[in-house]
N, C-alpha and C positions, 0 to 999 in steps of 0.2 A: 213598669207595670206589664205583666204578661197579657197576652191576648188569647181569647177563645174565638176562633173563626167559625161562624155558623151559617148554614143555609136556612132560609125561612120556609117553614111549612105552614102556610096560611090555613086557618080553620074556617073553611067556607060554610060549614054548617052553622057556626056561631057568628062569624063576621062576614056577612054576605057582601058588604061594600068594598072589601079588599080585593078588587079585581085588577089592580095594578100593583106593581112591586115597588117598594120604597127604594130610594137610592142607597148606595153603600154609605154607611156611617158607623161611628163608634159611640158608645155611651157607657158610662160606668158610675159607680158611686164613690164614697169616700175611700181613702187609701187602705182602709182596713179590709176592703174587698180586693184581693190581689189580681183578679182577672177583669178585663174589659171586654165587652161584646163588640164584634165587628160583623155586621150583617152584610151578606153579599147577595146581590139580586139575581133573579132568573133573567131570561132574555125577554121575550114579549109575553110570556105566560106568568104564572104566579108561584109555581112550585120549583124547588131546587133541592139538591142534596150534595153533601160533600163526603168524599171517601179518603182523601189523603192530602198531605202537605209536606213540602221539602224544606230544606234549611234556607232557601232563598224566599221563603214566604209565598211560594207559588202553590195554590190550592186547586185540587181537581175534583170533579164529580160529574153531575149532570144538571141541566136546567131546562125548564119547560119553554116551549115555543107557543105561539098563538094558536096553533092547531092542536094543542094538548099533547103533541109528541115531545120527547126530550132528547137533547143532544149532549154528548160529552163536552165538558166545558172546563176551561182553566181560568182562574182568577189570579190576578197579580197586581203589581204596582201600576201597570198600564191599563187596568180595568179587566174586563172579561173577554174571552174569545171562544166562539163556537168552533169545536174541532170537526164538526160535520159527521158524515157516515161513510160507509163503503158502497153507497148507492141506494140505500134503503131509507127508512124513516127514523129509526131509533139508534141511539148509541149511549154508552156510559163509560166513564173513566174511573179506574180503581186504584192506580198507583202512579207515582211520579218519582224519578230519581233526581240526583243533584245536577245533572246535565239538562234537565227539563224534558227528558223522554217520558212519554205517557203511555200507559197500556190500559186496555179495557176490552169492550166488545162493541161491535157495530153491525147493523143490518147490511146484508148484501141485497141487491134488487129482489123484491118479492118477499123479503123476510119480515118477521115481526118480533115481539119481545120474547118469544119462545123458540122459534125456529128461524133458520136463515140468518144466524148471528155468528160472526167470526171474531176471533181475537185480533186485536190490532196493536201496532206500535206506532205512535205518533212522534215524529222527530223532525225538527227544523221545518215545521209547517206542512209535512206530508204524512198522511195516514197510510200505513202499510198493512195489507191483509196478511196475517200470519198463517192462514189456512186452518185445516182441521186434521184429525187423525182418521178421516175417512167418511165423516158424515157432514151435516150442514151446521153443526154447533161446536163452538169453542169459546172460551172466556179466558182472558189473561188477568191474573190477580196480582202479580208482582213483577218488578224489574229492578235489577241492581245497576250500579254506576258503569258497569261494563256492557250494558245493553242486553244482558241475558234475561229472558222472560220466562216466567212459569205460570201455569194455569191448569185448566182442565178442558177436555174435549171428548166427544163421543166418537167411537170407532164405527166402522161400517155396520156392525151388529147393534148399534145403539147403546153400547156399554161405555160408561164414562171412565176415563183414566186421566191421571195427571200428566202434564207434558212440560218439557223444557225446550225452549226455542233459542237457538244460537247460530249465528253466521248463516242465516237464511234457511235453516232446517229445523223442523219440529220433531222432537224425540219423545217417544212414549215412555213414561216413567212407571207404567204399570203393565198391563197386558197379561194374557193368559200364560205366557212363557216366563213371567216375572211375578210370581204370587206374593212376593214380599214388597212389591212396588206400591206406588201411590195411586189412590183414586182421585185425589185432589191435591195439587201443589199450590200453596197459598202465598209463599214469600221466599225470597232468596237474598242472602246478604252478599257483601262484596268479596267474601272469600269463596263464594259459590256453594255454600251450604243451603239446602232447600228444606223447608218445613211444610207439613201438610197433614193429610189423613190417609191412612191405609185401612185395609180390611183384614182382620185376623180370621183365617179359615178355621183355626182351632177354637177360638173363643166366640166366633161368629159375632164380632163387634167391630165398630169403627174405632181405630186407635190413632193417637197422635204419633207422628213419625218424622224423623229427620233423615235426610240423605247427605252423607258427608262428602268431602271433596274427592274421595276415592270412588264414589258411586255406591257406597254401602248404605242400605236402609236400616235404620236403628229405631226400634220402638221406644217411645218415651214412657217413663213410669207413671202409673195412675196414682191417685191419692191414697188408695188402699193397697198399693203394691201390685195390682193386676192391671195390665194394659187394656182397659176397656172404657168405652164411652168417653172418648176424649178427642180433642182436635188441636193442632198447632196452627196458629194464624199469622204470627209475625216473629221475626228474628232480627236482632241487631248485629253490628259488626263484631261485638265481643262474644257472640254466641248465646246470649240470653234469649230465651224463647218465651213467647206469651201465647196463651190459649185458654182452653177450658178442659176440666176434668171433673167427672161426676156432677156436672151441672154448675160448676163454680169456676170463676176466673183463677188461673194459676200461672206461675212461671216455672220454667225448667232451666237449671243451670248446673253444670258439672255433674250431670247424671241424676240430679235430685229434683223433686217437684215440691213447690211451695204454694200453699193456698194464700191468695191475696185479697179475696173478697167473698164474704159469705153472709152478708146481712140481708140479702133480698130473698123473699119467700119463693119467687119463681126462678131463682138462680141468677147467674151473672156470666159474662164472657169478656175476655180481653181481646181487643182488636189490633192495637198498635203499641209500638215500643220504640224509644229512641236510644241513642248510643250511651246515655247516662243510666239506662236501665229503667227509666220511668215508663209506666204502662197506663193505657187508657182503655175504657170499654163501657159497657152498660150493664145495669142490673134491672131485673123485672120484679114488680110488686103486684099487689091485687089490682084488679080493674084495668090491667094493661098499662099502668103508669110506670114507664121506664125512666131511669135516670142515668146520666153520664157521670163517670167518676175518673179520678186520676190517682195513681199509686206510685210511691217511691220508697226507697229503703229507710229514709229518715222519718218521714211523717206518716207512713202507712197509706191507707185508703181514705180519700176525701171526696165527698159529693160535690160536683161542680156547681149545682144550684145553690150551695151554701157559700160559694166563693165569688159569686157575682152580686151586684147590688140588688137587694130585694125589690126595689121600686122599678126595676127594668120591665117587669111584666112578662119576662121570657122564661120558658121552661126548657132546659137542656135535656133532651130525650136520650141522646147517646153521644159518645165520643169515639171517633174512628181512628184518629192518628195523632201523633205528637212528634214534633221535630226537636232538633238539638238546641233550639232557642226557647224551648219549653212552651211553644205555642201549640194549641190544640185545635184540630179540625173536628167538628161535630155537627149535629143537627138538632133542631128544636122548633118551638112554635110559641106564639103569643097566647097567653092564657085568658085574656079578657075578650 
């Protein structure tokens, strides 16, 4: 049986008595429901969120403390671990590689969730400050197995650009001298191909872009053939890319774009992809009721809430990542 790993978002408005977090446990229904839920707790607070999972079933995100701040956290076979900060109060983890290296952002002294936040690389128990492109803000979104990190940072003028960090140095993937470069670098595979978002000065739109191993920036086609209103958020080692175009979840492969989810009135977005090409994300409907989903070549798109036991009482709000064991990291909440 596959697992969907979830962080619990307690509904305080409805369930006021849930002021403590339940221990980690799994539950599921009959075998006709192919996924079991494994709920992972916060620290001393009640809220938590997952953003990624690797093939060793190590999951990362953030978890709330008693003072209502949140710290980057890893969950694994030995329980959870608070990754700490860079001297401030807040931090969050966004990606993990197969070596257990983790990236995200963390406050420096005096920082908050908006300013004074630096990209970090956590490795072997140590959190390294990756710096910025000249301001006090940077965020790391992805890391490959070679320890190369990508993300975004503001420069000294307050303009955000994508960055690549390698061997102790942060390189600007955008900048005024590189108009084809990236505003945001979201992921990098083990071949060194980067995907993200660029700005088209001709079309005046944000467009999905990849940077190949030679450093060339290549715009990805939109659903209607015009590179507009799109973003690339994840890439696997075979070069398949997942993201969004025209408000709907898509994949790009061999220079072609393919729609993979269009049932939601408020659109959909793909966040994660594994090396089998399976994709996960979320779709939005009326009244803000989001749903997580999983897509593959054989079965198409399936709603995760239909793949878990209906008596669980749990609603899967979104799916963030999927590993090569077909395990999904996502977020949700109890409905009662």
